[in-house]
DSSP file (Angstrom, degrees, kcal/mol; ACC not computed):
  #  RESIDUE AA STRUCTURE BP1 BP2  ACC     N-H-->O    O-->H-N    N-H-->O    O-->H-N    TCO  KAPPA ALPHA  PHI   PSI    X-CA   Y-CA   Z-CA
    1    1 A X              0   0    0      0, 0.0     2,-0.2     0, 0.0    45,-0.1   0.000 360.0 360.0 360.0 129.8    0.0    0.0   -0.1
    2    2 A X        -     0   0    0      1,-0.1     2,-0.3    43,-0.1     3,-0.0  -0.478 360.0-115.4 -73.8 146.9    1.5    3.5   -1.0
    3    3 A X        -     0   0    0     -2,-0.2     2,-0.3     1,-0.1    -1,-0.1  -0.648  30.4-110.6 -84.6 140.7    1.5    6.2    1.5
    4    4 A X        -     0   0    0     -2,-0.3     2,-0.5    42,-0.0    43,-0.1  -0.567  29.4-147.8 -74.7 128.7   -0.6    9.2    0.7
    5    5 A X        +     0   0    0     -2,-0.3     2,-0.4    42,-0.0    -1,-0.0  -0.853  17.5 179.8 -97.8 133.3    1.6   12.2    0.0
    6    6 A X        -     0   0    0     -2,-0.5     2,-0.5    49,-0.0     3,-0.1  -0.969  20.6-141.4-128.9 116.8    0.2   15.6    0.9
    7    7 A X     >> -     0   0    0     -2,-0.4     5,-2.5     1,-0.2     4,-1.6  -0.664   6.2-161.9 -76.0 122.3    2.2   18.6    0.3
    8    8 A X  I  4>S+     0   0    0     -2,-0.5     5,-2.3     3,-0.2     6,-0.4   0.954  93.0  40.6 -68.4 -49.3    1.9   21.3    3.1
    9    9 A X  I  45S+     0   0    0      1,-0.2     5,-0.2     3,-0.2    -1,-0.2   0.854 125.6  31.5 -70.6 -33.7    3.3   24.0    0.7
   10   10 A X  I  45S+     0   0    0      3,-0.1    -1,-0.2     4,-0.1    -2,-0.2   0.648 135.9   9.7-100.9 -13.4    1.5   23.1   -2.5
   11   11 A X  I  X5S+     0   0    0     -4,-1.6     4,-1.7     3,-0.1    -3,-0.2   0.662 123.4  41.2-130.8 -56.4   -1.7   21.7   -1.3
   12   12 A X  I  ><S+     0   0    0     -5,-2.5     4,-2.2     2,-0.2     5,-0.2   0.948 113.6  47.9 -76.1 -49.9   -2.7   22.0    2.4
   13   13 A X  H  >XS+     0   0    0     -5,-2.3     5,-2.6    -6,-0.3     4,-1.2   0.937 113.6  46.6 -55.9 -53.3   -1.5   25.6    3.2
   14   14 A X  H  45S+     0   0    0     -6,-0.4     3,-0.4     1,-0.2    -1,-0.2   0.905 111.5  53.0 -58.8 -39.4   -3.2   27.1    0.1
   15   15 A X  H  <5S+     0   0    0     -4,-1.7    -1,-0.2     1,-0.2    -2,-0.2   0.884 116.7  38.5 -67.8 -32.1   -6.4   25.2    0.9
   16   16 A X  H  <5S-     0   0    0     -4,-2.2    -1,-0.2    -3,-0.1    -2,-0.2   0.532 111.4-121.7 -86.4  -9.7   -6.3   26.6    4.5
   17   17 A X  T  <5 +     0   0    0     -4,-1.2     2,-0.4    -3,-0.4    -3,-0.2   0.875  57.2 156.2  64.2  45.8   -5.1   30.0    3.3
   18   18 A X      < -     0   0    0     -5,-2.6     2,-0.3    -6,-0.1    -1,-0.2  -0.825  23.4-169.8-101.9 130.8   -2.0   29.8    5.5
   19   19 A X        +     0   0    0     -2,-0.4     3,-0.3    -3,-0.1     0, 0.0  -0.867  52.8  22.1-111.6 156.9    1.0   31.9    4.5
   20   20 A X  S    S-     0   0    0     -2,-0.3     3,-0.1     1,-0.2    -2,-0.0  -0.083  83.4 -93.6  82.0 176.5    4.3   31.4    6.2
   21   21 A X  S >  S+     0   0    0      1,-0.1     3,-1.2     2,-0.1     4,-0.3   0.196  84.3 107.5-120.5  16.3    5.7   28.5    8.1
   22   22 A X  T 3  S+     0   0    0     -3,-0.3     3,-0.3     1,-0.2     4,-0.3   0.843  88.2  40.3 -67.1 -28.9    4.9   29.1   11.7
   23   23 A X  T 3> S+     0   0    0      1,-0.2     4,-3.3     2,-0.1     5,-0.3   0.281  80.9 110.5-100.1  10.2    2.2   26.4   11.8
   24   24 A X  H <> S+     0   0    0     -3,-1.2     4,-2.6     1,-0.2     5,-0.2   0.886  80.6  46.1 -59.8 -42.3    4.1   23.7    9.7
   25   25 A X  H  > S+     0   0    0     -4,-0.3     4,-2.2    -3,-0.3    -1,-0.2   0.922 113.7  50.4 -70.3 -40.9    4.8   21.3   12.7
   26   26 A X  H  > S+     0   0    0     -4,-0.3     4,-2.3     2,-0.2    -2,-0.2   0.933 110.7  47.8 -60.1 -43.8    1.2   21.7   13.8
   27   27 A X  H  X S+     0   0    0     -4,-3.3     4,-3.0     1,-0.2     5,-0.2   0.930 110.3  52.3 -62.2 -43.5   -0.2   20.9   10.3
   28   28 A X  H  X S+     0   0    0     -4,-2.6     4,-1.7    -5,-0.3    -1,-0.2   0.907 112.4  46.8 -60.9 -38.0    2.2   17.8   10.1
   29   29 A X  H  X S+     0   0    0     -4,-2.2     4,-2.6     1,-0.2    -1,-0.2   0.902 111.2  49.2 -65.4 -37.1    0.8   16.7   13.3
   30   30 A X  H  X S+     0   0    0     -4,-2.3     4,-2.3     2,-0.2    -2,-0.2   0.852 110.4  51.7 -72.3 -32.8   -2.8   17.3   12.3
   31   31 A X  H  X S+     0   0    0     -4,-3.0     4,-2.1     2,-0.2    -1,-0.2   0.917 112.3  48.3 -66.2 -39.3   -2.2   15.4    9.0
   32   32 A X  H  X S+     0   0    0     -4,-1.7     4,-2.0    -5,-0.2    -2,-0.2   0.955 112.7  46.7 -54.0 -56.5   -0.8   12.5   11.1
   33   33 A X  H  X S+     0   0    0     -4,-2.6     4,-2.1     1,-0.2    -2,-0.2   0.752 109.8  52.0 -65.3 -35.6   -3.7   12.6   13.3
   34   34 A X  H  X S+     0   0    0     -4,-2.3     4,-2.2     2,-0.2    -1,-0.2   0.897 108.9  51.6 -63.2 -45.7   -6.3   12.7   10.5
   35   35 A X  H  X S+     0   0    0     -4,-2.1     4,-1.8     1,-0.2    -2,-0.2   0.904 111.5  47.7 -67.6 -36.8   -4.7    9.7    8.8
   36   36 A X  H  X S+     0   0    0     -4,-2.0     4,-3.3     2,-0.2     5,-0.3   0.949 108.7  54.6 -61.4 -49.7   -5.0    7.8   12.2
   37   37 A X  H  X S+     0   0    0     -4,-2.1     4,-1.5     1,-0.3    -2,-0.2   0.887 110.6  46.0 -49.2 -46.7   -8.6    9.0   12.6
   38   38 A X  H  <>S+     0   0    0     -4,-2.2     5,-2.8     2,-0.2    -1,-0.3   0.869 111.6  51.6 -71.6 -33.1   -9.4    7.4    9.2
   39   39 A X  H ><5S+     0   0    0     -4,-1.8     3,-1.6     3,-0.2    -2,-0.2   0.923 109.6  48.0 -63.1 -51.1   -7.6    4.3   10.0
   40   40 A X  H 3<5S+     0   0    0     -4,-3.3    -1,-0.2     1,-0.3    -2,-0.2   0.755 108.4  57.2 -64.8 -25.5   -9.4    3.8   13.3
   41   41 A X  T 3<5S-     0   0    0     -4,-1.5    -1,-0.3    -5,-0.3    -2,-0.2   0.296 125.7-100.4 -88.9  13.4  -12.7    4.5   11.3
   42   42 A X  T < 5S+     0   0    0     -3,-1.6     2,-0.7     1,-0.2    -3,-0.2   0.612  80.3 131.6  85.8  13.0  -11.9    1.5    8.9
   43   43 A X      < -     0   0    0     -5,-2.8    -1,-0.2    -6,-0.2    -2,-0.1  -0.870  49.7-141.5-105.5 105.7  -10.6    3.5    6.0
   44   44 A X        -     0   0    0     -2,-0.7     2,-0.1    42,-0.2    -5,-0.0  -0.352  28.5-101.1 -65.0 142.4   -7.4    2.2    4.6
   45   45 A X        +     0   0    0     -2,-0.1     2,-0.3     2,-0.1    -1,-0.1  -0.415  55.3 159.5 -62.9 133.5   -4.7    4.8    3.5
   46   46 A X        -     0   0    0      2,-0.2   -42,-0.0    -2,-0.1    -1,-0.0  -0.802  54.7-114.9-137.8 179.2   -4.7    5.3   -0.3
   47   47 A X  S    S+     0   0    0     -2,-0.3     5,-0.1   -43,-0.1   -44,-0.1   0.348  70.1 131.6 -98.7   2.5   -3.6    7.6   -2.9
   48   48 A X     >  -     0   0    0      1,-0.1     4,-1.6     3,-0.1    -2,-0.2  -0.210  64.7-128.7 -53.1 145.9   -7.3    8.2   -3.9
   49   49 A X  H  > S+     0   0    0      1,-0.2     4,-2.6     2,-0.2     5,-0.1   0.839 109.7  58.7 -68.9 -30.9   -8.3   11.9   -4.2
   50   50 A X  H  > S+     0   0    0      2,-0.2     4,-2.9     1,-0.2     5,-0.2   0.913 106.2  48.4 -63.6 -42.8  -11.3   11.3   -1.9
   51   51 A X  H  > S+     0   0    0      2,-0.2     4,-2.5     1,-0.2    -1,-0.2   0.933 111.1  48.9 -59.6 -42.0   -8.9   10.1    0.8
   52   52 A X  H  X S+     0   0    0     -4,-1.6     4,-2.2     2,-0.2    -2,-0.2   0.949 111.6  50.0 -61.6 -46.5   -6.6   13.1    0.3
   53   53 A X  H  X S+     0   0    0     -4,-2.6     4,-2.7     1,-0.2     5,-0.3   0.928 108.4  52.6 -65.8 -42.6   -9.7   15.4    0.5
   54   54 A X  H  X S+     0   0    0     -4,-2.9     4,-2.2     1,-0.2    -1,-0.2   0.892 109.7  50.4 -61.9 -33.8  -10.9   13.7    3.7
   55   55 A X  H  X S+     0   0    0     -4,-2.5     4,-2.3    -5,-0.2    -1,-0.2   0.924 112.0  46.6 -61.4 -40.3   -7.5   14.2    5.3
   56   56 A X  H  X S+     0   0    0     -4,-2.2     4,-2.4     2,-0.2    -2,-0.2   0.847 110.2  53.2 -73.4 -34.1   -7.5   17.8    4.3
   57   57 A X  H  X S+     0   0    0     -4,-2.7     4,-2.0     2,-0.2    -1,-0.2   0.850 110.1  46.8 -68.4 -34.9  -11.0   18.3    5.6
   58   58 A X  H  X S+     0   0    0     -4,-2.2     4,-2.2    -5,-0.3     5,-0.2   0.924 111.5  51.5 -70.5 -41.6  -10.1   16.8    8.9
   59   59 A X  H  X S+     0   0    0     -4,-2.3     4,-3.4     1,-0.2     5,-0.3   0.922 111.0  48.4 -48.1 -50.1   -7.0   19.0    9.1
   60   60 A X  H  X S+     0   0    0     -4,-2.4     4,-2.8     1,-0.2     5,-0.3   0.925 110.0  51.5 -68.5 -38.6   -9.1   22.0    8.4
   61   61 A X  H  < S+     0   0    0     -4,-2.0     4,-0.4     1,-0.2    -1,-0.2   0.915 119.1  37.3 -69.2 -34.2  -11.8   21.1   11.0
   62   62 A X  H  < S+     0   0    0     -4,-2.2    -1,-0.2     2,-0.2    -2,-0.2   0.883 115.2  51.0 -81.4 -36.3   -9.1   20.7   13.7
   63   63 A X  H >< S+     0   0    0     -4,-3.4     3,-0.7    -5,-0.2    -2,-0.2   0.910 114.6  45.7 -57.3 -48.0   -6.8   23.5   12.6
   64   64 A X  T 3< S+     0   0    0     -4,-2.8    -1,-0.2     1,-0.3    -2,-0.2   0.624 114.8  46.7 -77.6 -12.2   -9.8   25.9   12.6
   65   65 A X  T 3   +     0   0    0     -4,-0.4    -1,-0.3    -5,-0.3    -2,-0.1  -0.425  69.7 131.5-124.5  55.8  -11.2   24.7   16.0
   66   66 A X    <   +     0   0    0     -3,-0.7     2,-0.4    -2,-0.1    -1,-0.1   0.623  36.5 108.0 -85.6 -14.7   -8.0   24.7   18.0
   67   67 A X    >   -     0   0    0     -3,-0.2     3,-2.1     1,-0.2    -3,-0.0  -0.462  68.4-141.1 -67.1 118.8   -9.5   26.7   20.9
   68   68 A X  T 3  S+     0   0    0     -2,-0.4    -1,-0.2     1,-0.3    -3,-0.0   0.775  98.4  58.5 -50.9 -28.6   -9.8   24.3   23.8
   69   69 A X  T 3  S+     0   0    0      2,-0.1    -1,-0.3    -3,-0.0     2,-0.2   0.711  87.2  94.8 -78.8 -21.0  -13.1   25.7   24.9
   70   70 A X    <   -     0   0    0     -3,-2.1     2,-0.5     1,-0.0    -5,-0.0  -0.508  64.4-150.6 -78.8 138.4  -14.7   25.0   21.4
   71   71 A X        -     0   0    0     -2,-0.2     2,-1.0     0, 0.0    -2,-0.1  -0.924   4.9-145.5-112.2 127.6  -16.6   21.8   21.1
   72   72 A X        -     0   0    0     -2,-0.5     3,-0.1     1,-0.2    -2,-0.0  -0.766  14.8-170.5 -98.3 101.6  -16.8   20.1   17.8
   73   73 A X        -     0   0    0     -2,-1.0     2,-0.3     1,-0.2    -1,-0.2   0.927  59.0 -23.7 -55.0 -59.8  -20.3   18.4   17.7
   74   74 A X        -     0   0    0      0, 0.0    -1,-0.2     0, 0.0     3,-0.1  -0.967  69.2 -92.1-154.4 161.2  -20.1   16.3   14.6
   75   75 A X        -     0   0    0     -2,-0.3   -17,-0.0     1,-0.1    -2,-0.0  -0.389  56.1 -88.7 -77.4 161.7  -18.2   16.1   11.4
   76   76 A X     >  -     0   0    0      1,-0.1     4,-3.3    -2,-0.1     5,-0.3  -0.280  31.9-116.9 -66.7 154.1  -19.7   17.8    8.3
   77   77 A X  H  > S+     0   0    0      1,-0.2     4,-3.4     2,-0.2     5,-0.2   0.943 115.8  53.2 -57.4 -44.7  -22.1   15.8    6.1
   78   78 A X  H  > S+     0   0    0      1,-0.2     4,-2.4     2,-0.2    -1,-0.2   0.926 111.3  46.0 -60.3 -38.0  -19.6   16.0    3.1
   79   79 A X  H  > S+     0   0    0      2,-0.2     4,-3.0     1,-0.2     5,-0.3   0.961 111.9  49.3 -70.1 -50.1  -16.9   14.6    5.3
   80   80 A X  H  X S+     0   0    0     -4,-3.3     4,-2.0     1,-0.2    -2,-0.2   0.935 112.9  50.4 -49.6 -45.2  -19.1   11.8    6.7
   81   81 A X  H  X S+     0   0    0     -4,-3.4     4,-2.4    -5,-0.3    -1,-0.2   0.952 109.0  49.7 -59.6 -48.4  -20.1   11.0    3.1
   82   82 A X  H  X S+     0   0    0     -4,-2.4     4,-2.8     1,-0.2     5,-0.3   0.963 113.3  46.7 -58.9 -49.2  -16.5   10.8    1.9
   83   83 A X  H  X S+     0   0    0     -4,-3.0     4,-1.6     1,-0.2    -1,-0.2   0.840 110.4  52.8 -66.3 -25.6  -15.5    8.5    4.7
   84   84 A X  H  X S+     0   0    0     -4,-2.0     4,-1.3    -5,-0.3    -1,-0.2   0.881 111.6  45.8 -71.9 -38.8  -18.5    6.3    4.1
   85   85 A X  H  X S+     0   0    0     -4,-2.4     4,-0.7     2,-0.2    -2,-0.2   0.860 111.9  52.2 -68.0 -35.3  -17.6    6.0    0.4
   86   86 A X  H  < S+     0   0    0     -4,-2.8     3,-0.3     1,-0.2   -42,-0.2   0.857 108.2  50.2 -66.2 -36.2  -14.0    5.3    1.3
   87   87 A X  H  < S+     0   0    0     -4,-1.6    -1,-0.2    -5,-0.3    -2,-0.2   0.847 108.8  52.4 -69.5 -35.1  -15.0    2.5    3.7
   88   88 A X  H  <        0   0    0     -4,-1.3    -1,-0.2    -5,-0.1    -2,-0.2   0.618 360.0 360.0 -77.2 -19.2  -17.3    0.9    1.1
   89   89 A X     <        0   0    0     -4,-0.7    -3,-0.2    -3,-0.3    -2,-0.1   0.485 360.0 360.0  94.3 360.0  -14.4    0.9   -1.4
């Protein structure tokens, strides 16, 4: 199984509208956590565009809600739908 490559500079940071490199280590951690989340949800890592999008959506959700006082009630419908599609193959 090939590991999914996600470029911080060329894909993730523009998606999140981030300039600079101050948050690079946080973003790398969030990417790893998103991959673990998907694995724990029964989604095998892949190079599929939907898998990459799911990782990016999870990173965005966690990056934009970093305030410890904020509570994330549930995943967006689009993210839930993508995860379900990936699980079903």
